[in-house]
C-alpha positions as CSV (number, residue, x, y, z in Angstrom):
1,M,0.0,0.0,0.0
2,A,1.4,3.4,-1.0
3,L,1.0,6.4,1.4
4,F,0.1,9.9,0.2
5,T,-1.1,13.1,2.0
6,V,-2.1,16.7,1.4
7,F,-0.5,19.5,3.4
8,G,-2.5,22.5,4.2
9,S,-3.8,25.0,6.8
10,P,-6.7,24.8,7.1
11,I,-7.1,21.2,5.8
12,A,-10.3,19.7,7.2
13,H,-12.3,20.8,4.2
14,S,-10.0,19.2,1.6
15,L,-11.5,16.8,-0.9
16,S,-8.1,15.6,-2.0
17,P,-8.2,12.3,-0.1
18,Q,-11.6,11.4,-1.5
19,I,-10.6,12.4,-5.1
20,Q,-7.3,10.4,-5.0
21,L,-9.0,7.3,-3.6
22,E,-11.6,7.5,-6.4
23,F,-8.7,7.6,-8.9
24,A,-7.0,4.6,-7.3
25,D,-10.3,2.7,-7.5
26,Q,-10.3,3.2,-11.3
27,F,-7.1,1.3,-11.6
28,G,-7.8,-1.3,-8.8
29,L,-5.1,0.2,-6.6
30,V,-5.2,0.3,-2.8
31,N,-3.6,3.5,-1.5
32,E,-3.8,5.4,1.8
33,Y,-4.2,9.2,1.5
34,R,-4.3,11.5,4.5
35,R,-4.8,15.1,5.5
36,S,-1.8,16.7,7.2
37,L,-2.4,20.0,9.1
38,S,0.8,22.0,9.2
39,S,2.1,25.5,9.8
40,P,4.8,27.7,8.2
41,G,7.1,27.0,11.1
42,R,6.6,23.2,11.0
43,F,6.1,22.7,7.3
44,A,9.7,21.7,6.4
45,A,9.9,19.3,9.3
46,D,6.5,17.8,8.5
47,V,7.5,17.2,4.9
48,A,10.8,15.6,5.8
49,Y,9.1,13.4,8.4
50,F,6.5,12.2,5.9
51,F,9.0,11.1,3.3
52,R,11.3,9.7,5.9
53,H,8.5,7.4,7.2
54,G,7.4,5.9,4.0
55,G,5.5,8.6,2.2
56,S,5.3,8.3,-1.6
57,G,3.8,11.6,-2.7
58,A,2.0,14.6,-1.4
59,N,-0.1,17.5,-2.5
60,V,0.5,21.0,-1.1
61,T,-2.2,23.6,-0.7
62,V,-2.4,27.1,0.8
63,P,-0.3,28.6,2.3
64,F,2.7,26.4,1.6
65,K,3.1,26.3,-2.2
66,Q,6.0,28.8,-2.4
67,Q,7.6,27.4,0.7
68,A,7.5,23.9,-0.8
69,Y,9.4,25.2,-3.8
70,Q,12.2,26.2,-1.5
71,L,12.4,22.8,0.1
72,V,12.5,20.4,-2.8
73,T,15.7,19.0,-4.3
74,H,14.4,18.7,-7.9
75,T,11.8,20.7,-9.8
76,T,10.0,20.5,-13.1
77,L,10.1,23.4,-15.6
78,R,6.5,24.5,-14.8
79,A,7.4,24.5,-11.1
80,R,10.5,26.7,-11.8
81,Q,8.4,29.0,-13.9
82,A,5.9,29.4,-11.1
83,G,8.3,29.5,-8.2
84,A,5.6,27.4,-6.4
85,V,4.9,23.7,-6.0
86,N,1.7,21.8,-5.4
87,T,2.9,18.2,-5.9
88,L,5.7,16.4,-4.2
89,M,7.2,13.0,-5.1
90,G,9.7,11.1,-3.0
91,R,12.8,9.9,-4.9
92,G,14.6,8.2,-2.0
93,A,17.7,9.2,0.0
94,G,16.1,12.5,1.1
95,Q,15.4,13.6,-2.5
96,V,12.0,15.1,-3.4
97,L,10.7,16.2,-6.8
98,G,8.5,19.3,-6.9
99,D,5.9,19.8,-9.6
100,N,3.1,22.3,-10.2
101,T,-0.1,20.8,-11.8
102,D,-2.4,23.7,-10.9
103,G,-2.2,25.5,-14.2
104,L,-2.7,22.5,-16.4
105,G,-5.7,21.6,-14.2
106,L,-7.2,25.0,-14.6
107,V,-6.7,25.0,-18.4
108,A,-8.3,21.6,-18.7
109,D,-11.4,22.7,-16.7
110,L,-11.7,26.1,-18.5
111,R,-11.5,24.4,-21.9
112,W,-14.2,21.9,-20.9
113,H,-16.6,24.7,-19.7
114,L,-15.9,27.0,-22.6
115,A,-16.8,24.2,-25.0
116,K,-19.9,23.3,-23.0
117,A,-21.0,27.0,-23.1
118,Q,-20.1,27.1,-26.8
119,V,-18.1,30.3,-26.4
120,G,-14.9,29.1,-28.1
121,D,-11.6,28.0,-26.6
122,L,-8.9,29.7,-24.5
123,S,-6.9,30.6,-27.6
124,G,-7.4,34.2,-28.4
125,K,-9.2,35.0,-25.1
126,T,-8.2,37.9,-22.8
127,V,-7.8,36.9,-19.1
128,L,-7.7,38.9,-15.9
129,L,-6.1,37.0,-13.1
130,L,-6.8,38.4,-9.6
131,G,-4.0,37.6,-7.2
132,A,-0.3,37.0,-7.4
133,G,0.3,34.4,-4.6
134,G,1.0,30.7,-4.7
135,A,-2.3,29.9,-6.3
136,A,-1.9,32.4,-9.1
137,R,1.8,31.6,-9.8
138,G,1.1,28.1,-11.0
139,V,-1.4,29.1,-13.7
140,V,0.3,31.9,-15.6
141,G,2.6,29.6,-17.7
142,P,-0.1,27.1,-18.8
143,L,-2.5,29.9,-19.6
144,L,0.1,31.5,-21.9
145,D,0.9,28.1,-23.4
146,A,-2.9,27.7,-24.1
147,G,-2.7,30.7,-26.5
148,V,-4.5,33.5,-24.6
149,A,-4.3,36.8,-26.3
150,R,-3.6,38.8,-23.2
151,L,-3.1,37.9,-19.5
152,T,-3.2,40.7,-16.9
153,V,-2.2,40.0,-13.3
154,A,-3.8,42.2,-10.7
155,N,-2.9,42.3,-7.1
156,R,-3.4,44.6,-4.1
157,T,0.4,44.8,-3.8
158,E,1.3,45.8,-7.3
159,A,5.0,45.0,-6.8
160,K,4.1,41.4,-6.2
161,A,2.2,41.2,-9.5
162,A,5.1,42.8,-11.2
163,D,7.5,40.2,-9.8
164,L,5.3,37.4,-11.1
165,V,5.1,39.0,-14.6
166,D,8.9,39.4,-14.6
167,R,9.3,35.6,-14.4
168,F,8.0,35.3,-18.0
169,A,9.4,37.0,-21.1
170,D,6.0,37.3,-22.9
171,S,4.6,40.4,-24.4
172,R,1.0,39.2,-23.8
173,L,1.6,39.4,-20.0
174,A,1.0,42.6,-18.0
175,Y,0.2,43.6,-14.4
176,C,-1.9,46.3,-12.8
177,S,-3.2,47.3,-9.4
178,M,-6.7,46.4,-8.2
179,N,-7.8,50.0,-8.9
180,E,-7.2,49.8,-12.7
181,L,-8.7,46.5,-13.8
182,P,-9.1,46.0,-17.6
183,A,-12.1,44.3,-19.1
184,A,-11.4,40.6,-20.0
185,D,-13.2,37.6,-21.6
186,I,-12.3,35.5,-18.5
187,I,-11.8,36.7,-14.9
188,I,-10.1,34.3,-12.5
189,Q,-10.2,34.8,-8.8
190,A,-7.0,33.5,-7.2
191,T,-6.7,35.5,-4.0
192,S,-7.2,34.2,-0.5
193,V,-10.4,36.2,0.1
194,A,-12.7,33.3,-0.6
195,L,-11.1,31.2,2.2
196,Q,-11.6,34.2,4.5
197,Q,-15.2,34.7,3.4
198,Q,-14.4,38.2,2.3
199,A,-15.4,40.1,-0.9
200,L,-13.3,42.0,-3.4
201,T,-14.5,45.4,-4.5
202,L,-14.8,45.1,-8.2
203,P,-16.5,47.2,-11.0
204,A,-19.8,45.8,-11.9
205,N,-19.2,46.2,-15.7
206,L,-16.3,43.7,-15.6
207,A,-18.7,40.8,-14.9
208,A,-21.1,41.8,-17.7
209,Q,-18.3,41.9,-20.3
210,A,-16.9,38.5,-19.3
211,V,-17.9,35.3,-20.9
212,L,-16.7,33.3,-17.8
213,C,-15.9,34.1,-14.2
214,Y,-13.9,31.5,-12.3
215,D,-13.1,31.2,-8.6
216,M,-10.2,28.8,-7.9
217,S,-11.8,28.2,-4.5
218,Y,-14.6,25.7,-4.1
219,G,-17.4,25.0,-1.7
220,A,-21.0,24.0,-1.2
221,T,-22.2,27.6,-1.7
222,P,-21.0,30.2,-4.2
223,T,-18.1,32.5,-3.1
224,K,-18.7,36.2,-2.8
225,F,-16.8,36.6,-6.0
226,L,-19.1,34.3,-7.9
227,Q,-22.2,36.0,-6.3
228,W,-20.8,39.3,-7.6
229,A,-20.3,37.9,-11.0
230,A,-23.8,36.3,-11.3
231,A,-25.5,39.4,-9.9
232,N,-23.7,41.6,-12.5
233,G,-24.5,39.7,-15.6
234,C,-21.9,36.9,-16.2
235,A,-23.6,33.9,-17.6
236,N,-20.9,31.3,-16.7
237,C,-19.8,31.4,-13.0
238,L,-17.7,28.5,-11.9
239,D,-15.9,27.5,-8.8
240,G,-12.6,25.6,-8.7
241,L,-13.9,22.0,-8.1
242,G,-13.1,21.0,-11.7
243,M,-9.6,22.5,-11.4
244,L,-9.0,20.6,-8.1
245,V,-9.9,17.3,-9.7
246,E,-8.0,18.0,-12.9
247,Q,-4.8,19.0,-11.2
248,A,-5.2,16.0,-8.8
249,A,-5.4,13.7,-11.8
250,L,-2.0,15.0,-13.1
251,S,-0.5,14.5,-9.6
252,F,-1.8,10.9,-9.6
253,A,-0.2,10.3,-13.0
254,L,3.1,11.6,-11.7
255,W,3.0,9.2,-8.8
256,H,1.8,6.2,-10.8
257,D,4.0,6.0,-13.9
258,G,1.8,8.0,-16.1
259,L,-1.6,6.4,-15.3
260,L,-4.1,9.2,-16.1
261,P,-7.5,8.8,-14.4
262,D,-10.9,9.8,-15.7
263,S,-11.2,13.2,-14.1
264,R,-14.7,14.1,-15.5
265,A,-16.2,10.9,-14.0
266,V,-15.0,12.0,-10.5
267,I,-16.2,15.6,-11.0
268,T,-19.6,14.3,-11.9
269,K,-19.7,12.0,-8.9
270,L,-18.7,14.9,-6.5
271,L,-21.3,17.2,-8.0
272,E,-24.0,14.6,-7.6
273,R,-23.0,14.0,-4.0
274,N,-23.2,17.7,-3.2
275,T,-26.6,17.9,-4.9
276,N,-28.0,15.1,-2.8
277,E,-26.6,16.3,0.6
């Protein structure tokens, strides 16, 4: 039996164990997947202890993604681009590989919903990304690779957005403050406000002009960002459940020699379960 975990704070709400066990069932595998509550001061020791005591792989959620990048001994290109890690894989002798599957998970879910809504593909779309922390860092590269026409990163601390943009040499990428937000086809909420049950102050006309508004957080009720988007005329308002499952599928494949599970089947099952509860 292989041992996996997800590190986070808070962590009780995480669906990662349920998702990963659903993936394992698809291939007849018997895995153990835990939740691991940690803190910034304990995180490095917790990761070392996990892999020293038989851990095979781990997911990393807020607020540890950038801290995880500093801990690992090996990184993938997309992790280096982001400067943040959401997936860890033990390689023995104290070696740990860090990857970032967030962006590819987001791209997969956005493409699925854009096709369902019959509003085209990501290619050629303009995107406004709210936030420049660990959650946002992992999605910039994959969004650019998907062919977006323009990607603007907005953050309350403008210097943080500028730092993220500077990691990429791409003329389609720009940054701005939260006071000068441009209109965009797709608006992605990647700040921590949803977890804190707070609301961003955003111009109403932004939602009306967007074909899709997406909150990378997920939950049983719409976040305040999604409530704002729906109230101001956006027809497609989505939370991050699909992204969560899609990025988890890529983590699973990394841990299991390329076995890629059926992510949409698990998303459907989770949505049905939420509807019946």
